[in-house]
C-alpha positions in Angstrom: 14.5 35.2 107.8 13.5 31.8 109.7 12.1 32.5 113.5 14.0 31.2 116.1 12.7 28.0 117.8 12.7 27.6 121.4 12.9 24.3 123.3 10.2 24.1 125.7 10.3 22.0 128.9 6.9 21.2 130.3 7.9 19.4 133.1 10.3 22.9 133.9 7.7 25.1 133.9 6.1 27.6 136.7 2.5 26.5 137.4 0.6 29.4 135.6 2.9 28.3 132.3 1.8 24.7 133.0 -2.0 25.8 133.6 -1.8 27.6 130.0 -0.5 24.4 128.3 -2.6 22.4 130.3 -5.4 23.8 128.7 -3.8 24.4 125.5 -3.1 20.5 125.2 -7.3 20.0 126.5 -8.5 22.0 123.5 -5.8 20.4 120.8 -4.0 23.3 120.4 -0.8 22.2 122.1 0.7 20.4 118.2 0.0 24.5 117.2 1.9 26.0 120.0 5.2 23.7 120.0 5.6 23.8 116.4 4.6 27.3 115.9 4.6 29.3 119.1 1.7 30.9 120.9 1.2 33.8 118.1 0.2 31.2 115.6 -3.3 30.9 117.5 -6.3 32.5 116.2 -8.0 35.6 118.8 -10.6 33.5 119.2 -8.5 30.6 120.1 -6.1 32.2 122.8 -9.5 33.8 124.4 -10.8 30.2 125.0 -7.4 29.7 126.4 -7.6 32.6 128.7 -11.2 32.3 129.6 -10.8 28.8 130.9 -7.7 29.9 132.6 -9.7 32.3 134.4 -12.7 30.3 135.2 -10.3 27.5 136.6 -8.4 30.5 138.8 -12.1 31.2 139.6 -12.9 27.9 141.2 -9.5 27.2 142.8 -10.2 30.5 144.6 -14.2 29.7 146.0 -12.8 26.0 146.9 -9.7 27.3 149.0 -12.6 30.1 150.9 -14.9 27.5 151.7 
């Protein structure tokens, strides 16, 4: 059985998803995600992405509330 490959249009995704892909690219995981999907990341890699998403969202809230 082969897994279904889904084409991802990075120019046509929700802002939350865009942030996730941007961070994956910064960390060097984007190629891995694009070829084998998010499930191919280790828990450590996924956690790092999630942590950076949270950090950036909190930074944006601080800027907005000032």
